[in-house]
TORKOL-4160 file (C-alpha; in steps of 0.2 Angstrom, whole numbers, padded with zeros to 4 digits, m for minus):
351
<pt num="1" X="m0125" Y="m0111" Z="m0066"/>
<pt num="2" X="m0106" Y="m0109" Z="m0067"/>
<pt num="3" X="m0101" Y="m0113" Z="m0049"/>
<pt num="4" X="m0109" Y="m0126" Z="m0039"/>
<pt num="5" X="m0099" Y="m0130" Z="m0022"/>
<pt num="6" X="m0103" Y="m0141" Z="m0008"/>
<pt num="7" X="m0087" Y="m0138" Z="0003"/>
<pt num="8" X="m0084" Y="m0147" Z="0020"/>
<pt num="9" X="m0066" Y="m0145" Z="0026"/>
<pt num="10" X="m0058" Y="m0145" Z="0044"/>
<pt num="11" X="m0043" Y="m0134" Z="0047"/>
<pt num="12" X="m0038" Y="m0134" Z="0065"/>
<pt num="13" X="m0053" Y="m0126" Z="0075"/>
<pt num="14" X="m0061" Y="m0120" Z="0059"/>
<pt num="15" X="m0075" Y="m0133" Z="0052"/>
<pt num="16" X="m0080" Y="m0126" Z="0035"/>
<pt num="17" X="m0097" Y="m0132" Z="0030"/>
<pt num="18" X="m0104" Y="m0122" Z="0015"/>
<pt num="19" X="m0116" Y="m0124" Z="0000"/>
<pt num="20" X="m0113" Y="m0111" Z="m0013"/>
<pt num="21" X="m0120" Y="m0108" Z="m0030"/>
<pt num="22" X="m0115" Y="m0092" Z="m0042"/>
<pt num="23" X="m0123" Y="m0090" Z="m0058"/>
<pt num="24" X="m0115" Y="m0085" Z="m0075"/>
<pt num="25" X="m0111" Y="m0066" Z="m0075"/>
<pt num="26" X="m0116" Y="m0065" Z="m0056"/>
<pt num="27" X="m0105" Y="m0057" Z="m0043"/>
<pt num="28" X="m0107" Y="m0065" Z="m0025"/>
<pt num="29" X="m0099" Y="m0055" Z="m0010"/>
<pt num="30" X="m0093" Y="m0065" Z="0004"/>
<pt num="31" X="m0095" Y="m0056" Z="0021"/>
<pt num="32" X="m0089" Y="m0062" Z="0038"/>
<pt num="33" X="m0079" Y="m0058" Z="0052"/>
<pt num="34" X="m0060" Y="m0063" Z="0053"/>
<pt num="35" X="m0058" Y="m0081" Z="0055"/>
<pt num="36" X="m0075" Y="m0086" Z="0048"/>
<pt num="37" X="m0066" Y="m0096" Z="0034"/>
<pt num="38" X="m0068" Y="m0084" Z="0020"/>
<pt num="39" X="m0050" Y="m0085" Z="0013"/>
<pt num="40" X="m0050" Y="m0104" Z="0016"/>
<pt num="41" X="m0066" Y="m0106" Z="0005"/>
<pt num="42" X="m0057" Y="m0096" Z="m0009"/>
<pt num="43" X="m0042" Y="m0107" Z="m0008"/>
<pt num="44" X="m0053" Y="m0123" Z="m0009"/>
<pt num="45" X="m0062" Y="m0116" Z="m0024"/>
<pt num="46" X="m0046" Y="m0111" Z="m0032"/>
<pt num="47" X="m0039" Y="m0128" Z="m0030"/>
<pt num="48" X="m0025" Y="m0123" Z="m0017"/>
<pt num="49" X="m0033" Y="m0135" Z="m0005"/>
<pt num="50" X="m0045" Y="m0150" Z="m0006"/>
<pt num="51" X="m0062" Y="m0153" Z="0002"/>
<pt num="52" X="m0063" Y="m0167" Z="0015"/>
<pt num="53" X="m0081" Y="m0170" Z="0009"/>
<pt num="54" X="m0091" Y="m0163" Z="m0005"/>
<pt num="55" X="m0090" Y="m0158" Z="m0023"/>
<pt num="56" X="m0085" Y="m0143" Z="m0033"/>
<pt num="57" X="m0090" Y="m0140" Z="m0051"/>
<pt num="58" X="m0087" Y="m0126" Z="m0063"/>
<pt num="59" X="m0097" Y="m0124" Z="m0079"/>
<pt num="60" X="m0103" Y="m0142" Z="m0076"/>
<pt num="61" X="m0085" Y="m0148" Z="m0074"/>
<pt num="62" X="m0081" Y="m0157" Z="m0059"/>
<pt num="63" X="m0065" Y="m0151" Z="m0051"/>
<pt num="64" X="m0065" Y="m0159" Z="m0034"/>
<pt num="65" X="m0074" Y="m0174" Z="m0028"/>
<pt num="66" X="m0066" Y="m0186" Z="m0015"/>
<pt num="67" X="m0079" Y="m0199" Z="m0017"/>
<pt num="68" X="m0076" Y="m0200" Z="m0035"/>
<pt num="69" X="m0056" Y="m0198" Z="m0033"/>
<pt num="70" X="m0056" Y="m0182" Z="m0043"/>
<pt num="71" X="m0046" Y="m0167" Z="m0039"/>
<pt num="72" X="m0040" Y="m0154" Z="m0053"/>
<pt num="73" X="m0026" Y="m0144" Z="m0047"/>
<pt num="74" X="m0026" Y="m0125" Z="m0047"/>
<pt num="75" X="m0016" Y="m0122" Z="m0063"/>
<pt num="76" X="m0028" Y="m0133" Z="m0073"/>
<pt num="77" X="m0044" Y="m0125" Z="m0066"/>
<pt num="78" X="m0053" Y="m0112" Z="m0076"/>
<pt num="79" X="m0051" Y="m0100" Z="m0062"/>
<pt num="80" X="m0043" Y="m0083" Z="m0060"/>
<pt num="81" X="m0038" Y="m0076" Z="m0042"/>
<pt num="82" X="m0034" Y="m0058" Z="m0036"/>
<pt num="83" X="m0025" Y="m0058" Z="m0020"/>
<pt num="84" X="m0026" Y="m0044" Z="m0007"/>
<pt num="85" X="m0007" Y="m0041" Z="m0008"/>
<pt num="86" X="m0007" Y="m0043" Z="m0027"/>
<pt num="87" X="0007" Y="m0057" Z="m0028"/>
<pt num="88" X="0014" Y="m0048" Z="m0044"/>
<pt num="89" X="0031" Y="m0054" Z="m0050"/>
<pt num="90" X="0043" Y="m0040" Z="m0045"/>
<pt num="91" X="0057" Y="m0045" Z="m0057"/>
<pt num="92" X="0045" Y="m0045" Z="m0072"/>
<pt num="93" X="0038" Y="m0030" Z="m0082"/>
<pt num="94" X="0020" Y="m0027" Z="m0080"/>
<pt num="95" X="0016" Y="m0033" Z="m0098"/>
<pt num="96" X="0025" Y="m0049" Z="m0094"/>
<pt num="97" X="0015" Y="m0051" Z="m0077"/>
<pt num="98" X="m0001" Y="m0050" Z="m0087"/>
<pt num="99" X="0005" Y="m0062" Z="m0100"/>
<pt num="100" X="0012" Y="m0075" Z="m0088"/>
<pt num="101" X="m0005" Y="m0084" Z="m0086"/>
<pt num="102" X="m0009" Y="m0083" Z="m0105"/>
<pt num="103" X="0008" Y="m0091" Z="m0109"/>
<pt num="104" X="0007" Y="m0104" Z="m0096"/>
<pt num="105" X="m0009" Y="m0110" Z="m0105"/>
<pt num="106" X="0001" Y="m0112" Z="m0121"/>
<pt num="107" X="0001" Y="m0096" Z="m0130"/>
<pt num="108" X="0017" Y="m0090" Z="m0138"/>
<pt num="109" X="0027" Y="m0076" Z="m0130"/>
<pt num="110" X="0023" Y="m0064" Z="m0144"/>
<pt num="111" X="0004" Y="m0069" Z="m0143"/>
<pt num="112" X="0004" Y="m0068" Z="m0124"/>
<pt num="113" X="0011" Y="m0051" Z="m0124"/>
<pt num="114" X="m0001" Y="m0045" Z="m0138"/>
<pt num="115" X="m0016" Y="m0051" Z="m0128"/>
<pt num="116" X="m0008" Y="m0044" Z="m0112"/>
<pt num="117" X="m0006" Y="m0026" Z="m0120"/>
<pt num="118" X="m0025" Y="m0027" Z="m0125"/>
<pt num="119" X="m0029" Y="m0030" Z="m0106"/>
<pt num="120" X="m0018" Y="m0016" Z="m0100"/>
<pt num="121" X="m0027" Y="m0005" Z="m0112"/>
<pt num="122" X="m0044" Y="m0011" Z="m0105"/>
<pt num="123" X="m0038" Y="m0006" Z="m0087"/>
<pt num="124" X="m0030" Y="0010" Z="m0092"/>
<pt num="125" X="m0012" Y="0005" Z="m0090"/>
<pt num="126" X="m0005" Y="0003" Z="m0107"/>
<pt num="127" X="0007" Y="0017" Z="m0103"/>
<pt num="128" X="0014" Y="0007" Z="m0088"/>
<pt num="129" X="0017" Y="m0009" Z="m0099"/>
<pt num="130" X="0036" Y="m0008" Z="m0097"/>
<pt num="131" X="0036" Y="m0003" Z="m0078"/>
<pt num="132" X="0040" Y="m0016" Z="m0064"/>
<pt num="133" X="0027" Y="m0018" Z="m0050"/>
<pt num="134" X="0038" Y="m0009" Z="m0036"/>
<pt num="135" X="0035" Y="0007" Z="m0048"/>
<pt num="136" X="0017" Y="0006" Z="m0047"/>
<pt num="137" X="0004" Y="0013" Z="m0035"/>
<pt num="138" X="m0008" Y="0002" Z="m0025"/>
<pt num="139" X="m0022" Y="0005" Z="m0036"/>
<pt num="140" X="m0012" Y="0002" Z="m0052"/>
<pt num="141" X="m0005" Y="m0014" Z="m0045"/>
<pt num="142" X="m0022" Y="m0021" Z="m0042"/>
<pt num="143" X="m0027" Y="m0016" Z="m0060"/>
<pt num="144" X="m0013" Y="m0026" Z="m0066"/>
<pt num="145" X="m0017" Y="m0041" Z="m0054"/>
<pt num="146" X="m0036" Y="m0040" Z="m0061"/>
<pt num="147" X="m0030" Y="m0040" Z="m0079"/>
<pt num="148" X="m0018" Y="m0054" Z="m0076"/>
<pt num="149" X="m0033" Y="m0064" Z="m0069"/>
<pt num="150" X="m0046" Y="m0060" Z="m0083"/>
<pt num="151" X="m0033" Y="m0062" Z="m0097"/>
<pt num="152" X="m0034" Y="m0081" Z="m0096"/>
<pt num="153" X="m0053" Y="m0081" Z="m0099"/>
<pt num="154" X="m0058" Y="m0090" Z="m0083"/>
<pt num="155" X="m0075" Y="m0096" Z="m0079"/>
<pt num="156" X="m0073" Y="m0092" Z="m0061"/>
<pt num="157" X="m0066" Y="m0076" Z="m0053"/>
<pt num="158" X="m0060" Y="m0076" Z="m0035"/>
<pt num="159" X="m0056" Y="m0059" Z="m0026"/>
<pt num="160" X="m0049" Y="m0059" Z="m0009"/>
<pt num="161" X="m0051" Y="m0042" Z="m0001"/>
<pt num="162" X="m0045" Y="m0033" Z="m0018"/>
<pt num="163" X="m0048" Y="m0015" Z="m0011"/>
<pt num="164" X="m0041" Y="m0018" Z="0007"/>
<pt num="165" X="m0023" Y="m0010" Z="0004"/>
<pt num="166" X="m0030" Y="0006" Z="m0005"/>
<pt num="167" X="m0034" Y="0023" Z="0003"/>
<pt num="168" X="m0052" Y="0030" Z="0002"/>
<pt num="169" X="m0049" Y="0038" Z="m0015"/>
<pt num="170" X="m0041" Y="0023" Z="m0023"/>
<pt num="171" X="m0055" Y="0012" Z="m0016"/>
<pt num="172" X="m0069" Y="0023" Z="m0023"/>
<pt num="173" X="m0061" Y="0023" Z="m0041"/>
<pt num="174" X="m0056" Y="0004" Z="m0041"/>
<pt num="175" X="m0074" Y="0000" Z="m0035"/>
<pt num="176" X="m0081" Y="0008" Z="m0051"/>
<pt num="177" X="m0068" Y="m0001" Z="m0062"/>
<pt num="178" X="m0071" Y="m0018" Z="m0053"/>
<pt num="179" X="m0090" Y="m0016" Z="m0056"/>
<pt num="180" X="m0086" Y="m0011" Z="m0075"/>
<pt num="181" X="m0075" Y="m0026" Z="m0078"/>
<pt num="182" X="m0085" Y="m0039" Z="m0068"/>
<pt num="183" X="m0101" Y="m0033" Z="m0077"/>
<pt num="184" X="m0093" Y="m0038" Z="m0094"/>
<pt num="185" X="m0086" Y="m0055" Z="m0087"/>
<pt num="186" X="m0097" Y="m0069" Z="m0092"/>
<pt num="187" X="m0092" Y="m0081" Z="m0078"/>
<pt num="188" X="m0096" Y="m0082" Z="m0060"/>
<pt num="189" X="m0087" Y="m0071" Z="m0047"/>
<pt num="190" X="m0084" Y="m0073" Z="m0028"/>
<pt num="191" X="m0078" Y="m0057" Z="m0019"/>
<pt num="192" X="m0072" Y="m0058" Z="m0001"/>
<pt num="193" X="m0074" Y="m0041" Z="0008"/>
<pt num="194" X="m0076" Y="m0034" Z="0025"/>
<pt num="195" X="m0084" Y="m0018" Z="0019"/>
<pt num="196" X="m0103" Y="m0018" Z="0014"/>
<pt num="197" X="m0100" Y="m0003" Z="0003"/>
<pt num="198" X="m0089" Y="m0014" Z="m0008"/>
<pt num="199" X="m0103" Y="m0027" Z="m0008"/>
<pt num="200" X="m0116" Y="m0014" Z="m0012"/>
<pt num="201" X="m0106" Y="m0006" Z="m0026"/>
<pt num="202" X="m0099" Y="m0022" Z="m0034"/>
<pt num="203" X="m0110" Y="m0038" Z="m0030"/>
<pt num="204" X="m0127" Y="m0043" Z="m0036"/>
<pt num="205" X="m0130" Y="m0054" Z="m0020"/>
<pt num="206" X="m0121" Y="m0057" Z="m0003"/>
<pt num="207" X="m0117" Y="m0072" Z="0009"/>
<pt num="208" X="m0113" Y="m0070" Z="0026"/>
<pt num="209" X="m0100" Y="m0082" Z="0033"/>
<pt num="210" X="m0099" Y="m0085" Z="0051"/>
<pt num="211" X="m0090" Y="m0099" Z="0060"/>
<pt num="212" X="m0088" Y="m0109" Z="0044"/>
<pt num="213" X="m0106" Y="m0108" Z="0039"/>
<pt num="214" X="m0117" Y="m0097" Z="0028"/>
<pt num="215" X="m0130" Y="m0088" Z="0041"/>
<pt num="216" X="m0137" Y="m0077" Z="0028"/>
<pt num="217" X="m0139" Y="m0074" Z="0009"/>
<pt num="218" X="m0148" Y="m0062" Z="m0002"/>
<pt num="219" X="m0147" Y="m0045" Z="m0009"/>
<pt num="220" X="m0137" Y="m0033" Z="0003"/>
<pt num="221" X="m0153" Y="m0023" Z="0006"/>
<pt num="222" X="m0163" Y="m0039" Z="0011"/>
<pt num="223" X="m0149" Y="m0044" Z="0022"/>
<pt num="224" X="m0147" Y="m0027" Z="0030"/>
<pt num="225" X="m0167" Y="m0026" Z="0033"/>
<pt num="226" X="m0168" Y="m0042" Z="0042"/>
<pt num="227" X="m0151" Y="m0046" Z="0050"/>
<pt num="228" X="m0150" Y="m0063" Z="0058"/>
<pt num="229" X="m0133" Y="m0061" Z="0069"/>
<pt num="230" X="m0125" Y="m0049" Z="0079"/>
<pt num="231" X="m0111" Y="m0047" Z="0066"/>
<pt num="232" X="m0124" Y="m0043" Z="0052"/>
<pt num="233" X="m0132" Y="m0030" Z="0064"/>
<pt num="234" X="m0115" Y="m0021" Z="0068"/>
<pt num="235" X="m0110" Y="m0022" Z="0050"/>
<pt num="236" X="m0126" Y="m0013" Z="0044"/>
<pt num="237" X="m0126" Y="m0002" Z="0059"/>
<pt num="238" X="m0143" Y="m0007" Z="0069"/>
<pt num="239" X="m0147" Y="m0015" Z="0086"/>
<pt num="240" X="m0152" Y="m0033" Z="0085"/>
<pt num="241" X="m0162" Y="m0042" Z="0100"/>
<pt num="242" X="m0168" Y="m0059" Z="0100"/>
<pt num="243" X="m0182" Y="m0065" Z="0110"/>
<pt num="244" X="m0199" Y="m0073" Z="0112"/>
<pt num="245" X="m0214" Y="m0063" Z="0105"/>
<pt num="246" X="m0231" Y="m0064" Z="0113"/>
<pt num="247" X="m0246" Y="m0051" Z="0113"/>
<pt num="248" X="m0236" Y="m0037" Z="0106"/>
<pt num="249" X="m0221" Y="m0039" Z="0118"/>
<pt num="250" X="m0204" Y="m0047" Z="0114"/>
<pt num="251" X="m0196" Y="m0054" Z="0129"/>
<pt num="252" X="m0177" Y="m0054" Z="0126"/>
<pt num="253" X="m0165" Y="m0068" Z="0130"/>
<pt num="254" X="m0160" Y="m0057" Z="0145"/>
<pt num="255" X="m0178" Y="m0057" Z="0151"/>
<pt num="256" X="m0182" Y="m0039" Z="0147"/>
<pt num="257" X="m0199" Y="m0034" Z="0140"/>
<pt num="258" X="m0198" Y="m0024" Z="0123"/>
<pt num="259" X="m0215" Y="m0017" Z="0117"/>
<pt num="260" X="m0217" Y="m0018" Z="0098"/>
<pt num="261" X="m0232" Y="m0012" Z="0088"/>
<pt num="262" X="m0233" Y="m0028" Z="0078"/>
<pt num="263" X="m0223" Y="m0043" Z="0086"/>
<pt num="264" X="m0229" Y="m0061" Z="0080"/>
<pt num="265" X="m0229" Y="m0074" Z="0093"/>
<pt num="266" X="m0214" Y="m0086" Z="0094"/>
<pt num="267" X="m0196" Y="m0084" Z="0092"/>
<pt num="268" X="m0192" Y="m0068" Z="0084"/>
<pt num="269" X="m0178" Y="m0055" Z="0080"/>
<pt num="270" X="m0181" Y="m0036" Z="0084"/>
<pt num="271" X="m0171" Y="m0022" Z="0076"/>
<pt num="272" X="m0170" Y="m0005" Z="0082"/>
<pt num="273" X="m0161" Y="0008" Z="0072"/>
<pt num="274" X="m0149" Y="0019" Z="0082"/>
<pt num="275" X="m0158" Y="0035" Z="0076"/>
<pt num="276" X="m0174" Y="0029" Z="0084"/>
<pt num="277" X="m0166" Y="0028" Z="0101"/>
<pt num="278" X="m0168" Y="0044" Z="0112"/>
<pt num="279" X="m0157" Y="0048" Z="0126"/>
<pt num="280" X="m0162" Y="0059" Z="0142"/>
<pt num="281" X="m0155" Y="0063" Z="0158"/>
<pt num="282" X="m0172" Y="0060" Z="0167"/>
<pt num="283" X="m0185" Y="0047" Z="0163"/>
<pt num="284" X="m0199" Y="0054" Z="0151"/>
<pt num="285" X="m0215" Y="0055" Z="0158"/>
<pt num="286" X="m0232" Y="0056" Z="0149"/>
<pt num="287" X="m0225" Y="0052" Z="0132"/>
<pt num="288" X="m0228" Y="0041" Z="0118"/>
<pt num="289" X="m0211" Y="0031" Z="0121"/>
<pt num="290" X="m0216" Y="0014" Z="0128"/>
<pt num="291" X="m0199" Y="0008" Z="0131"/>
<pt num="292" X="m0189" Y="0016" Z="0143"/>
<pt num="293" X="m0173" Y="0008" Z="0151"/>
<pt num="294" X="m0159" Y="0016" Z="0163"/>
<pt num="295" X="m0143" Y="0014" Z="0154"/>
<pt num="296" X="m0125" Y="0019" Z="0157"/>
<pt num="297" X="m0115" Y="0028" Z="0143"/>
<pt num="298" X="m0101" Y="0016" Z="0138"/>
<pt num="299" X="m0093" Y="0025" Z="0123"/>
<pt num="300" X="m0096" Y="0041" Z="0113"/>
<pt num="301" X="m0090" Y="0042" Z="0095"/>
<pt num="302" X="m0092" Y="0057" Z="0083"/>
<pt num="303" X="m0095" Y="0056" Z="0064"/>
<pt num="304" X="m0097" Y="0073" Z="0056"/>
<pt num="305" X="m0112" Y="0082" Z="0063"/>
<pt num="306" X="m0119" Y="0066" Z="0072"/>
<pt num="307" X="m0113" Y="0055" Z="0086"/>
<pt num="308" X="m0115" Y="0037" Z="0090"/>
<pt num="309" X="m0117" Y="0033" Z="0109"/>
<pt num="310" X="m0116" Y="0015" Z="0115"/>
<pt num="311" X="m0125" Y="0012" Z="0131"/>
<pt num="312" X="m0125" Y="m0003" Z="0143"/>
<pt num="313" X="m0140" Y="m0008" Z="0153"/>
<pt num="314" X="m0154" Y="m0021" Z="0152"/>
<pt num="315" X="m0155" Y="m0018" Z="0133"/>
<pt num="316" X="m0138" Y="m0014" Z="0126"/>
<pt num="317" X="m0140" Y="m0001" Z="0112"/>
<pt num="318" X="m0131" Y="0011" Z="0101"/>
<pt num="319" X="m0140" Y="0027" Z="0099"/>
<pt num="320" X="m0137" Y="0040" Z="0085"/>
<pt num="321" X="m0139" Y="0058" Z="0090"/>
<pt num="322" X="m0135" Y="0075" Z="0083"/>
<pt num="323" X="m0120" Y="0084" Z="0088"/>
<pt num="324" X="m0131" Y="0097" Z="0096"/>
<pt num="325" X="m0140" Y="0085" Z="0106"/>
<pt num="326" X="m0124" Y="0077" Z="0112"/>
<pt num="327" X="m0118" Y="0094" Z="0117"/>
<pt num="328" X="m0134" Y="0098" Z="0126"/>
<pt num="329" X="m0134" Y="0082" Z="0136"/>
<pt num="330" X="m0116" Y="0084" Z="0139"/>
<pt num="331" X="m0113" Y="0065" Z="0138"/>
<pt num="332" X="m0098" Y="0057" Z="0145"/>
<pt num="333" X="m0094" Y="0038" Z="0147"/>
<pt num="334" X="m0100" Y="0033" Z="0164"/>
<pt num="335" X="m0115" Y="0045" Z="0164"/>
<pt num="336" X="m0132" Y="0037" Z="0169"/>
<pt num="337" X="m0146" Y="0042" Z="0157"/>
<pt num="338" X="m0162" Y="0034" Z="0150"/>
<pt num="339" X="m0164" Y="0026" Z="0133"/>
<pt num="340" X="m0181" Y="0027" Z="0125"/>
<pt num="341" X="m0188" Y="0018" Z="0110"/>
<pt num="342" X="m0206" Y="0020" Z="0102"/>
<pt num="343" X="m0215" Y="0004" Z="0100"/>
<pt num="344" X="m0218" Y="0008" Z="0082"/>
<pt num="345" X="m0199" Y="0010" Z="0080"/>
<pt num="346" X="m0196" Y="m0009" Z="0084"/>
<pt num="347" X="m0196" Y="m0020" Z="0069"/>
<pt num="348" X="m0199" Y="m0038" Z="0072"/>
<pt num="349" X="m0198" Y="m0053" Z="0061"/>
<pt num="350" X="m0198" Y="m0072" Z="0064"/>
<pt num="351" X="m0181" Y="m0080" Z="0069"/>
């Protein structure tokens, strides 16, 4: 295991308390809302801040352990870091930016430049070696930052929102490049992102950080299939309810009964996909829809040929309907309608 970290640190109102293990060659995506502690955790792993309580080991070498009186500063850790805003040196040419870390670790200027040129060739930027960072596009600058980090042969790579500053086309291209280069990297990688598409395309596993603690971990598919917080549910685009299951009925924390085809007894989560929510102007009669609630349209958003309608009521939901259905219903915020969900469309699992 290349990275083993037990991190407890208090910064203002944030109380970070995280256990993290990342294997050799593994990419872990760290997802979470703003203020959850993602960047703080990266800074601690990098050695830019220390733990209050805990222990961090990289490839079996302890780099932070307050009880043992050990703290290895950032410049002496086998860590490469790519920041959201790149942090390239504008006064240096691209080749010297990449060579900077290599030379800082003892290589000669000529040797550092030779290694830097090889990395620029690997990331497809050999022809920009003599340019300066302000002359680069956002995607090119991020590739230079990645090459600079990898060129030092670190055992741990940390990437803080590396695609956030790029447009859609640049993000798609760099996702592919990151997956390629990180796939060839033998150490561990921790990638901070807000975008589940980035996590799906680049990472082997995800960890969800909320309020300074990991609330879920696993493959993105597994996390998406059984979300355990409203943040994760919204991230993957589903409705999440929590309640008590008994006799095929889930009674939510708002004391609303939701009929489910297979609800175990005890504390449970219930997931309803937006496409499973039907909206009608009048209450359906004689149908197979077991769950029907009067609701009020709160928000309508269009996305291509479909629309997502957020409704407020006994069970707040997001419904996904076709553009044709939206036009037929003529829905507007404030309209009173009925939301229906079949019992077979309610997925229930233990909390």
